[in-house]
N, C-alpha and C positions, 0 to 999 in steps of 0.2 A: 669263331666270330661275331657280336653281336650282331650285326645287320645280314647274318647268314640265320637266324633265329624267329622264330615268334615267340611267345609262350604263353602261357598260363599265368604262369609266375617268371620266376625266373633261367634266361634258359641255360644250357649247358649244351656242350660239344661235345664229342671223342677227341683227346689230343692229335693233332695232324705228324705226330712222332714216336707214339710211343708203342709201336706195336702190338704185337695179340699172343695169347698165351698156348702153352703146347696141351694138345685136345688131349684130356684120356679116354672116352669111352660117348663116340660116336654110334646112334643105331641108326641104319636109315638113311644114312647120308652118305655123301661124299667122304673118304676121309681128308679132313685136311691136318693132315700134322704131319708134320716137318721133323722126319728122322735124325734125333742127333741134337734138334735144336739145344739150345743151352735156355739156361733155365727152368730144364723138364721138370723140377722137381718142384714145382708150382703145385698148387690141387688144384689147378686146375677141370672142368669136368662137363661134357656137351653129352645130351640126349633129343634127337626128336621124336617126339611124340608120332604116334601112325597118322592123327590127319594134317602133319607137319609143323606144326608148333615144334618153332629151336630150342631148346632150354639148356642154360651155360648157366654155371658158378662157379666162383672162386675161395675159397675158403684160405682167409687173414688168419693166422695168429695173432690172437692179443690184445683184441676187438671185442666190443662187449655188442655192435648196432651192425646193422644187413641193410646195404642197398638193394634195392627190387627196383628192375623197370618191365614198363612192355614196350615195342616198341613197332609201329606198322610199315611198312612200305611203302605208306601212301603217303605222297606230299606234294608241293607246290608244283614240284616241275614236270609230275604226272599228270594237274590237271589240264583240260581247253580250256580254252580262250576268255569262254561265254560262262565259265565257272569257276575262274580264279578266285584264290582263298578261299573257295568250298573247305581243305582240306584242316586249312586253320581256324575256321566256322563251326568247322564237328569237333578241333579240340577243345573249342572254347563250350559247344554246347552240350558235351559229355557231363561237364560237372554240372549243372544244373536240376539233375536227377537222374533216377536209375529205375528198377523196377521196383526195389527195394528202400531205398534212400534220397530223402530227399537234399537238396542244393546245401541246409543247413548241415546236416548230415553226413554227408559224404565232406566236410570244412574238420567236422567237429571232431569224427570219432580218430582220424590220428594224433590230432593236436591235444588230443584231449592225452593222448599216453605222449607227450613231446617230442612225438615223429614229423613228420612233415611229408608233403603232399608237391608234388607240381607236373608242370607239364610242358610241349614246347612242338613247336613246326617249324621244320625246316626246305631244303628244295627238295631229299630222297625220302624222309620220312615223316613221320608223328610218333611223338614220345610221352611216356603215361612214368613218371617213378614214384617213390620213396623212400625214407630212411626212418628206420624204428632200428629199438633195443629190439636186441633178437628174440626175446620173449617175445614180442606182440609184432614176429614175422607171418601169421596166421592172419590177424584182421588187417595188413599190410594187405598182404595177397589179394584176400578177398573182395578189399576195396579199388585195388585194380581191378581183377578181374569183371569187377561191379561195372567199372565205370568205361571198359574197353568193350564189354560184349552186353551189357545191358542198359545202354541209358535207353529217356524215354525221350522220344525224336520227334514229338509229337508237334505238330503248330500254334496251343495255344500261349507257349512260351516264346516261342522262335524271334518274335518281332524284337524281346526283352533286350535278350541275347545278340540274335542284329544291329539294335543298338550299342553298345557296349564296345561290340568292335568295328563300325563308322566312326564311335569315338576313337576309336587306336588308331585310324586311316587319321582322321585329321591333328595326331596328334603328332602324330610322322609328317602331315605335312606342314605343320608347324615347329618341325625341330630340324632344320636345314639341314646340320650334321648329319643327319639320319636321312633326312630325303635327298640328300646328294648320291648316298650310295642307292638307294634306290632306283635314280634316273642315270646313274651310270650304268649300274646293270642291263638295263631296259636298250640303251645306246649301244651296249659292248657286248649284246649276243645278239642283237640283227632280227627278234624276232622269234628265239630260240626259245624252249620253257625255262632251262635256265637265266633267263633274264627279267622273267613276270615276278611281279610285287609278291611276299608271300601274306600279305595282309588280304589281296584280291583289290581292289576298287571299291568307289562306291558305287559306278553302275551296278558290277557284277555281285555284291557282295546284300544288296538294295533288292536284287533280282532271285533272289534261292530261296525254294523253296523246301518245305519239311520233306516231300516225296524225293526231291536230288540229295539232300542231308540222310535220308533211308534207302536210298539206292547206294549210297559209295559207302555208307558200313556195310551195308548186307553183300557187295560186290567184292571192298579191301580190305576191310578188316574179320579176316579169313586165317585157317590155321598155315594155308604155308606163306601167308605173308606175316606172321608175328615171329617174335622175337622175345622170349622168356629171358633173364638174367637177374641173377642174384651175387653182390660184392661181401664179405665180412665174415659172420657168426656163421655161418651156413654147413648143412650136411648133403649132399649133392642127391643121394637117393633118398631122403625126407624129402628135399626140394621138388625133385621130378614128381614124387608121389602128390603133394596139394596142386603140383602145377596140371598135372593128369586129374586128379578131382572136376576143378577147376577150369581147362579146358580141352579137355578130352573129349567132349562133346562140340566143340566146333568143329562148324565143315569145313573140311581142307578148302576147298575154292582153287580160285587160280594162282601163281605166280605172278606180280605183277608184270609187263611188259618194260625191261630195261631204258632209260631213258634213250632217244635218239643221239648220236654222237654231232655236236656243234659243227656246222659252216667256219667259216674263218671271220675274226671277228673286229670290230669298226674299230677305225685308230684315229688319229689326228685331233685338231681341238674344239671342243662344244663348248660354246658361254649357254647359259642361259639367265636372264636376268630375273633377278629377286631383289624384292627391296630385303636389307636385314644389317646388322650391325659388323659381320665379317664378308669375305667369298673363303665360300669351301671349293676346294679342288679335290681331283677325286685323278691319280693314275693308276692306270689296270691292264690288263694284259689277260688272256688267257693263258694254262697251267696246267703243268698233266694233271691225269688222274689219279685218284690214291694209289692204286693199283703200282704205279709206274715208280720206277727205284730213284728217276730225277726227282721227286719229290725231295728227297732228303738236300740237295748238294742248292737244293730251290727255298727249304728252311732255313738251312745255314747262312744263305744268303738277305731272304729277311729279315733273319733273327741282328745281320750288322751291321745293315742296313737302317731296321727303324724299331727293334725289338728292344728298346731301354731308354734310360738314358748318359750312355755309353756308347747308344747307336752313332753311326757316323751323320744319319740326317741328323737324329737328335742335339750332336753335336755342331754341327753347320748350322742348321738352320732355324735355330733358337739360339744356343748360345754364345755363338760366334755372329750370326748376323741381327740377332732379335727380333726377328719376320713372323715369329707364331709364338701361339702358347703349346698350342698339339699337332704334332706329325709324329705318323711311326706308319708301320709297313702294314699288311693284313693277306691271309691267305686263304682256299678252302680249295678242299680234294673234294669231288663229285665221284663220279663210276666212270662216267664218259668224258670227262672235262677237271676243267678247274679254273680257279682265278688267283692272282697275284696284282696287289696295288700298293698304293701309297696315299694317304689321305692327309692335306695339310688346310690350317684354315688362320686367314690371317685378314689381317683388315683391307679394304678394297683399295688402297693408294699403295701399297707393299703387296696387290695380288703378285703383278709380274714378276718382282725380284725374288719374290718367293718359289712361283712356278721356275722359274732359272733355276734358283738353286736347287731343288728339286731333280732337277733332269739334269743338272750337272755332276751331281753327285752318281744318278743313274747313269749315266750315262759314262765314267769313270771308271766303275765298279763296270761297266759290260766289256769295258776295252782293257783295262788291267785286273780285275779280278782280285782278291782279296788283300794282294800282297803277302812280302816274305810278314812270318807271325800272326797272318791275320786268318789264316784258318783255324793254326792250332787252338788261335784264344776260342773263337767262336765254337770250336766242338765243344770247348771245355761249358766255355757259358751252355748250352744247347742239353748237352747230358747232364749239368746238373738240373734245369728246369725240367728234362722230361722226367729224371726221378721225384723228385719232388713232387710233382705233381702227382704225383704216380701213392702217394701217401696216404689218400681217405678211400673209403671207402666208395665212393660213390665216382669218383676219377676210375677205378679200375671196374666199376659196373660199365661206363664208358668204354671200354676199352675193350672187356668183352662185347659187346654190343658191334661195337663197329667192326673186330672183324666179321660177325658172323652175318649185318647186313651186308659187307662189298664181298660177301665170302672169300677171302682172304687166310691165308694159312694163319692160326693162331704161333706165336713165335712167344719164348721167355721174354723175361725182362731187361736180359741183357743184350738180347738179337735188335733193336733198335739204336742202341748205343750200339755196337759192334757195322751197324749201317752208316751210323753217321760218321763214325776211327773212318770207315774205309772209302771218304769221300775223298778225290782228289783233287790237285790244282788245274786237273784237267777237266772234272769234271764241274766245278765251278766255273773255268771258265766258258764253256761247254753250254752249260743251261745258264751262264749271265748277257752270253751275246744272244742265247731267242728271248730270254722271258721279261729282264732287266731294260734292254737299251730301251729308252724313251722313244726311238721313232717307231717301235712295233704298240706302244700306248695310246689309250686314246685315253685324251685327256679330260673333262669335263669342269666345269666349276659353275659352282650356283652362288650368286651375289646381285651384285648392285652396280651394273652393266650390261651396258646393250646387249641382245642375246645374237649371235654371229653363229655361224657354221664354220670352222677353216678347215674341215676334212678335206683331204684330196679326193 
């Protein structure tokens, strides 16, 4: 979801339903394999270095490229209120130069080979990733290691990158269909770290020092917080040897503590007055964490409600009533909780009608489920989307990293399909009642109307 990552380039996140692959070889870590799991023939291998760096690879026959990345277990939800946005600022900052590369050399090294380099910050991790031809994997890994382990974090050019991030914050503030998600998260989570903006605020970013960035890098960019993965035409033993050469001397450090479980979320209606051509409305509720089996029925419900042009909300609110151009559902699954919601943008004069239509459709599904034939249809849709999404080395890379980051069993490609197939009408009804019912949601409106708070 675009509102849950902030990237140096184009953000990317692991698929919420794609599962993980069977581990072939784990050294020095708990065995995460699932005996007899479907899809165990996949060329997935996993090794943990002596300093705690978790190395994973998936060999994909028939491709000439490799996608590789480094994930750091440090995100916006791990920050203190005084340092909101420091993870994202550090992600930006490393691209300004390292011990052996200038900013231009960082950008040019892989682009000159036809490859790409990218990064993003999320609630729970920071990621650096590259895609290259298989013959250039050594260069890609060297650049990634350079960025992650040896950035120049001196004060001399911190101010320049600070201004870039402040411009990014200003851009979000000037983009109401982005800003509405920031405001909704802040109100929904009621002070919990999941509600803090990934970019931070103008005040926190303006006050960050080079020493604070250096301290974060020293404490969190350590072996036990690193996941390094590659997918494509890659051979695991050679990959591990390369990662050991580049990352093996990194101090092991301490594994970051898990984000605390949030308390009760807010509900009701909040109106925030703002001059704009549209009123932007987000309905949202907490959702199960990534490890919960309930995420599979919720993914099906989300797809049925707002996952495309044939979805119920699109057909009702846009096609039948003509009340909006954009309406969709969204979901994110974190380690200790999740988020499910609906966005709709409409003219101020039709805001009440659009919100009523969304609320009516959510209430109907919460009360009636997906109806006869509805569950089978959406299962086919989601299974097709999952498999199509996994046909690129980039998506397979994120699939690998996701299961290491969440410390969940590696599953075969067929396993998420089996989990989708296993969802019953009873599962849909139970999950819809808990998470889809609009009475459990916080509705936030951002647009040209008097600000008021109708929460109970």
